[in-house]
C-alpha positions as CSV (number, residue, x, y, z in Angstrom):
1,M,63.2,152.6,167.7
2,T,63.4,153.6,164.1
3,I,62.2,150.8,161.8
4,S,64.5,150.8,158.8
5,T,64.8,147.1,157.8
6,L,62.7,144.0,157.7
7,K,64.6,142.8,160.7
8,D,63.7,146.0,162.6
9,L,60.1,145.3,161.7
10,Y,60.4,141.7,162.8
11,I,61.7,142.7,166.2
12,D,59.0,145.3,166.6
13,Q,56.3,142.8,165.7
14,L,57.8,140.2,168.1
15,Q,57.7,142.8,170.9
16,D,54.1,143.6,169.9
17,L,53.2,140.0,170.1
18,Y,54.9,139.6,173.5
19,S,52.8,142.5,174.8
20,A,49.6,141.0,173.2
21,N,50.3,137.7,175.0
22,R,50.9,139.4,178.3
23,Q,47.6,141.2,178.1
24,A,45.7,138.2,176.8
25,L,47.1,136.0,179.7
26,Q,45.5,138.2,182.4
27,V,42.1,138.4,180.8
28,T,42.1,134.7,179.9
29,K,42.5,134.0,183.6
30,E,39.5,136.2,184.3
31,L,37.5,134.5,181.6
32,K,38.4,131.1,183.1
33,D,37.1,132.2,186.5
34,A,33.9,133.5,185.0
35,A,33.2,130.4,183.0
36,S,30.6,127.8,184.2
37,S,31.4,124.9,182.0
38,D,34.1,122.5,183.4
39,Q,35.2,121.8,179.8
40,L,35.5,125.5,179.0
41,R,37.4,126.2,182.3
42,K,39.9,123.4,181.5
43,A,40.4,124.7,178.0
44,L,40.9,128.3,179.2
45,A,43.4,127.0,181.8
46,A,45.3,125.2,179.0
47,G,45.1,128.4,177.0
48,C,46.8,130.2,179.9
49,D,49.6,127.6,179.9
50,G,49.9,128.0,176.1
51,I,50.1,131.8,176.3
52,E,52.8,131.6,179.0
53,E,54.8,129.1,176.9
54,G,54.5,131.3,173.9
55,M,55.6,134.4,175.9
56,G,58.7,132.5,177.0
57,Q,59.6,131.5,173.5
58,I,59.0,135.0,172.1
59,K,61.1,136.5,175.0
60,T,63.9,134.2,174.2
61,L,63.8,135.1,170.5
62,I,63.7,138.9,171.2
63,E,66.6,138.7,173.7
64,G,68.5,136.6,171.2
65,H,68.4,139.7,168.9
66,D,69.6,141.9,171.7
67,A,66.3,143.7,172.2
68,N,63.9,144.2,175.1
69,P,60.8,142.1,175.1
70,R,58.8,144.9,176.7
71,G,59.7,147.4,173.9
72,E,56.2,147.7,172.6
73,H,52.6,148.0,174.0
74,C,50.1,146.3,171.8
75,K,47.1,148.6,171.4
76,G,45.2,146.1,169.3
77,M,45.2,143.5,172.1
78,E,44.4,146.3,174.5
79,G,41.1,146.8,172.7
80,L,40.4,143.1,172.5
81,V,41.1,142.7,176.2
82,A,38.7,145.5,177.1
83,E,36.0,143.8,174.9
84,A,36.7,140.5,176.6
85,R,36.3,142.0,180.0
86,A,33.1,143.9,179.0
87,H,31.4,141.0,177.3
88,G,32.8,138.0,179.1
89,V,33.5,139.0,182.7
90,E,31.6,142.2,183.6
91,A,28.4,141.9,181.6
92,D,25.2,140.9,183.4
93,F,24.1,137.5,182.1
94,S,21.0,135.8,183.2
95,D,22.1,132.5,181.8
96,E,25.5,130.8,182.4
97,D,25.5,129.0,179.1
98,V,25.1,132.3,177.2
99,R,28.0,133.8,179.2
100,D,30.1,130.8,178.3
101,A,29.2,131.3,174.6
102,S,30.3,135.0,175.0
103,I,33.5,133.9,176.7
104,I,34.4,131.6,173.8
105,A,33.7,134.4,171.3
106,Q,36.0,136.8,173.2
107,Y,38.7,134.3,173.6
108,Q,38.6,133.3,169.9
109,R,38.9,137.0,168.9
110,M,42.1,137.2,170.9
111,S,43.3,133.9,169.5
112,H,42.7,135.1,165.9
113,Y,44.9,138.2,166.7
114,G,47.6,135.8,167.9
115,I,47.3,133.6,164.8
116,S,47.7,136.7,162.6
117,G,50.7,137.9,164.7
118,Y,52.5,134.5,164.7
119,G,51.9,134.0,161.0
120,T,53.4,137.4,160.2
121,V,56.5,137.1,162.3
122,C,57.0,133.5,161.1
123,A,56.9,134.7,157.5
124,F,59.4,137.5,158.4
125,A,61.7,135.1,160.1
126,K,61.7,132.8,157.0
127,R,62.4,135.7,154.7
128,L,65.3,136.8,156.9
129,G,66.8,133.3,156.9
130,L,66.1,132.9,160.6
131,E,65.1,129.3,160.3
132,D,65.4,128.5,164.0
133,D,63.2,131.5,164.9
134,A,60.8,130.5,162.1
135,S,60.5,126.9,163.5
136,V,59.7,128.2,167.0
137,L,57.2,130.7,165.7
138,H,55.5,128.1,163.5
139,E,55.1,125.9,166.6
140,C,53.5,128.8,168.5
141,L,51.2,129.4,165.5
142,E,50.1,125.8,165.3
143,N,49.5,125.7,169.1
144,T,47.4,128.9,168.9
145,R,45.4,127.5,166.0
146,G,44.9,124.2,167.9
147,G,43.5,126.2,170.9
148,D,41.2,128.1,168.7
149,E,39.9,124.8,167.0
150,H,39.4,123.3,170.5
151,M,37.3,126.3,171.5
152,T,35.2,125.8,168.3
153,R,34.6,122.2,169.3
154,I,33.5,123.2,172.8
155,A,31.2,125.8,171.4
156,S,29.7,123.6,168.8
157,G,29.4,120.5,171.0
158,E,28.3,121.8,174.4
159,V,28.1,125.5,174.9
160,N,26.2,126.9,172.0
161,P,23.5,124.2,172.0
162,A,22.9,124.9,175.7
163,A,22.9,128.6,175.1
164,A,20.4,128.3,172.3
165,E,17.9,126.8,174.8
166,A,18.2,129.8,177.2
């Protein structure tokens, strides 16, 4: 697709975000399975639910603009997913708390990518006068921020103090 207008760029970025979420969903499930903290596993399960919900909302928006949700492959998230697997799932840890700290770090990197993506497409939607789209995207942005903040609370309250004792 040739990108000639802000609306073209908006659709392109929605497709990129849809791809990013698809990739993040799979590795988040793997991170959940690798986590030892019950609180962290529950938060990652909630993260999976949130990613799925966001994907559904993005898909609806993209299809509402007569485009294919799978029109892009997000290379940025591909790299973050590879890092999450390498440093959260496949790495050899001698301490479960240290692994959990690494899992949170990897998840938050992916979340920050999502925050950036949602913020960008929300701004584009507002500029294009797509207020309904902007409202949906703002909700996705806030949900992603909330998940990131929840991970920070888990890290600060339980995981990092335990990892520091390893």
